[in-house]
C-alpha atoms as one frame of an Amber mdcrd trajectory, in Angstrom:
protein
  -5.958 -14.630 -26.065  -2.831 -16.104 -28.744  -2.923 -20.213 -29.781  -0.363
 -20.875 -31.429  -1.104 -24.111 -33.249   1.379 -27.595 -34.068   1.886 -29.822
 -36.205   3.617 -32.925 -37.044   3.984 -34.292 -40.382   5.704 -37.633 -39.571
   3.384 -38.618 -36.042   0.432 -36.813 -36.979   0.414 -35.172 -33.679  -1.073
 -31.564 -33.030  -1.698 -29.423 -30.214  -2.103 -25.936 -29.512  -1.487 -24.048
 -26.663  -3.647 -20.704 -25.418  -1.621 -17.962 -24.283  -4.349 -15.517 -22.434
  -2.920 -11.581 -23.621  -3.488  -8.927 -21.646  -3.229  -5.724 -22.622  -0.527
  -3.739 -19.870  -1.951  -0.544 -18.882   0.584   1.840 -20.112   2.843   3.460
 -17.129   1.011   6.376 -15.169  -2.635   5.370 -16.199  -4.712   5.817 -13.645
  -6.660   2.742 -13.363  -9.082   4.408 -11.284  -8.910   7.943 -11.308  -9.030
  10.672  -8.125  -8.618  13.594  -9.601  -9.570  15.434 -12.163  -6.052  15.590
 -13.633  -6.311  12.137 -12.796 -10.146  11.295 -14.682  -8.127  13.929 -17.752
  -4.705  12.354 -17.766  -7.137   8.974 -18.208  -9.445   9.962 -21.145  -7.065
  12.025 -23.252  -4.440   8.882 -23.410  -8.200   6.139 -23.648  -8.402   9.179
 -27.397  -4.665   8.711 -27.709  -4.254  12.628 -27.641  -0.859  13.616 -26.277
  -1.124  17.283 -24.194  -0.741  19.730 -26.143  -3.800  18.907 -28.360  -5.406
  18.206 -24.875  -4.857  21.742 -24.346  -5.749  23.239 -27.819  -9.520  21.537
 -27.163  -9.663  23.132 -23.811  -8.232  26.248 -24.592  -5.162  26.714 -22.541
  -0.760  25.647 -21.809   0.518  22.162 -22.173   1.929  23.118 -19.328  -1.465
  23.889 -17.758  -2.519  19.983 -18.869   1.074  19.266 -17.386   0.144  20.930
 -13.656  -2.898  18.826 -13.366  -2.061  15.649 -14.467   0.617  15.949 -11.605
  -1.793  17.237  -8.931  -2.915  21.109  -9.108  -6.452  21.813  -9.502  -7.834
  23.719 -12.217  -8.908  26.616 -12.252 -12.715  27.251 -11.516 -13.714  28.768
 -14.799 -11.948  25.849 -16.892 -14.501  23.097 -14.838 -16.756  23.417 -17.996
 -14.333  22.642 -20.658 -12.855  20.045 -19.075 -15.877  18.479 -18.159 -16.806
  19.113 -21.737 -14.180  17.248 -22.456 -13.937  14.711 -20.352 -17.835  13.699
 -20.870 -18.805  13.294 -17.503 -18.823  15.906 -14.439 -15.280  14.180 -12.309
 -16.744  15.375  -9.293 -19.216  14.201  -6.896 -22.896  16.137  -6.631 -23.026
  16.320  -2.624 -26.264  14.908  -1.211 -27.060  18.633   1.056 -28.986  21.835
  -0.632 -26.032  24.384   0.134 -23.344  21.333  -1.295 -25.259  21.022  -4.030
 -25.558  24.311  -5.303 -21.512  24.235  -4.226 -21.390  21.674  -6.908 -23.530
  23.635  -9.627 -21.613  26.836  -8.854 -18.153  24.599 -10.177 -20.074  22.548
 -12.598 -20.823  25.372 -14.750 -17.778  27.277 -13.839 -19.017  30.038 -12.453
 -18.039  32.549 -10.199 -19.893  34.060  -6.966 -21.230  36.732  -9.338 -22.322
  34.809 -12.795 -24.424  32.092  -9.438 -25.609  35.460  -7.476 -26.640  36.947
 -11.270 -28.866  33.880 -12.460 -30.362  33.426  -8.127 -31.192  37.029  -7.906
 -29.046  37.071  -4.647 -26.743  39.209  -3.411 -23.121  37.538  -3.937 -21.845
  38.161   0.066 -25.059  36.341   0.812 -23.816  32.662  -0.902 -20.243  32.983
  -0.536 -21.660  33.767   3.510 -23.632  30.184   2.960 -20.570  28.303   0.592
 -18.212  28.637   2.818 -20.288  27.647   5.989 -20.527  31.273   8.183 -23.934
  31.062   7.708 -26.244  28.257   7.051 -29.411  28.958   4.654 -32.533  29.867
   6.932 -35.793  27.334   5.568 -37.345  29.259   3.154 -33.924  29.854   1.244
 -32.962  26.410   0.896 -36.439  26.386  -0.995 -35.049  28.936  -3.539 -32.258
  27.542  -3.850 -34.254  23.966  -4.480 -36.066  26.022  -6.291 -33.426  26.703
  -8.405 -31.230  24.252  -9.222 -34.015  21.755 -10.118 -35.400  24.653 -12.396
 -31.569  24.585 -13.932 -31.202  20.656 -14.448 -34.448  20.605 -16.687 -32.631
  23.814 -18.912
């Protein structure tokens, strides 16, 4: 809000005009980010950083950040550093057990071998579950749930 004041010495009149000022978003500023690149761009602009500076923080090239901000999805192993830069996870967690397992794998930047080692499961079996080729049995769903609960507590 900016106020203009006017005083007239000859007639003793005064008035003020108030003009509400709103900060205009920069061109290309994602008000409602959808993609991971939108989230990165929004955070970068909010912090007043250049793409080069974000690249240094995440450990990638400047062109990688540019590509992400223009629609290319980052490789999954960068997700933990991106999440750390953003301060939150930019993708939604599904409600179903297998979907939550895929979300966990992505948020941690794990490949199937790493997830299999952490869970004590065969990576091929995990691949079948996560791709939807096979559904885990009830007993396996319980083990996945316990793994995810234990991982949250860490």
